[in-house]
C-alpha positions as a printed Julia matrix, in Angstrom:
81×3 Matrix{Float64}:
   6.55    7.93   12.04
   4.31    6.27   14.59
   4.53    3.04   12.6
   8.11    2.57   13.77
   7.4     3.4    17.42
   7.36    0.46   19.77
   4.37   -0.42   21.94
   1.82    1.39   19.79
  -1.13    0.16   17.78
   0.59    1.27   14.57
   3.35   -1.34   14.4
   2.91   -4.55   12.47
   3.13   -7.92   14.16
   4.55   -9.53   11.02
   7.7    -8.23    9.38
   6.21   -8.89    5.93
   3.2    -6.66    6.68
   5.54   -3.97    7.97
   7.53   -4.06    4.73
   4.33   -3.73    2.7
   3.2    -0.74    4.75
   6.56    0.98    4.4
   6.34    0.44    0.63
   2.84    1.91    0.48
   3.92    4.89    2.57
   6.91    5.49    0.31
   4.77    5.43   -2.85
   2.22    7.78   -1.24
   4.97   10.13   -0.02
   6.66   10.36   -3.41
   3.72   10.28   -5.83
   0.55   11.46   -4.03
   1.61   13.98   -1.38
   2.26   17.56   -2.5
   5.46   19.08   -1.11
   4.7    22.58    0.17
   8.1    23.99   -0.85
   7.93   23.07   -4.54
   4.11   22.82   -4.85
   4.29   19.38   -6.49
   5.03   15.8    -5.52
   8.68   14.72   -5.16
   8.25   12.38   -8.16
   7.05   15.28  -10.3
   9.93   17.48   -9.11
  12.41   14.73  -10.02
  10.83   14.24  -13.45
   9.69   10.66  -12.73
   5.98   11.47  -13.12
   4.2    14.2   -15.04
   0.94   14.05  -13.08
  -0.05   13.91   -9.46
  -1.28   10.43   -8.54
  -4.34    9.59   -6.48
  -4.91    6.72   -4.09
  -7.02    5.11   -6.83
  -3.89    4.92   -8.99
  -2.03    3.11   -6.22
  -4.92    0.69   -5.67
  -4.99   -0.03   -9.42
  -1.26   -0.89   -9.32
  -1.82   -3.24   -6.38
  -4.78   -4.91   -8.08
  -2.82   -5.36  -11.31
   0.07   -7.03   -9.45
  -2.14   -9.31   -7.33
  -2.55  -12.88   -8.56
  -5.96  -13.83   -9.91
  -8.14  -15.55   -7.32
  -8.38  -19.31   -7.71
 -11.78  -20.98   -7.85
 -12.98  -22.22   -4.52
 -13.72  -25.87   -3.99
 -17.1   -27.2    -2.9
 -18.09  -26.6     0.68
 -17.88  -29.59    2.93
 -20.78  -30.35    5.21
 -20.14  -29.84    8.87
 -19.53  -33.15   10.59
 -22.03  -33.84   13.3
 -21.22  -35.57   16.54
């Protein structure tokens, strides 16, 4: 749990980013990682999921929840001196 250790490169400077990373870690831990004792993910053992997820599945969930990008405005010319 290096992410929670102080004075390391792993901690977030913003609390919001830290919350997002904890959420990602929790999803990975429960749906992607195989528990060596039961030979399946904790979500599969609890009956929440029937298949083992991949990181691509998590990325697809993030992409689906992200708002659509807005069109960018025209570029302004750099003002000269």
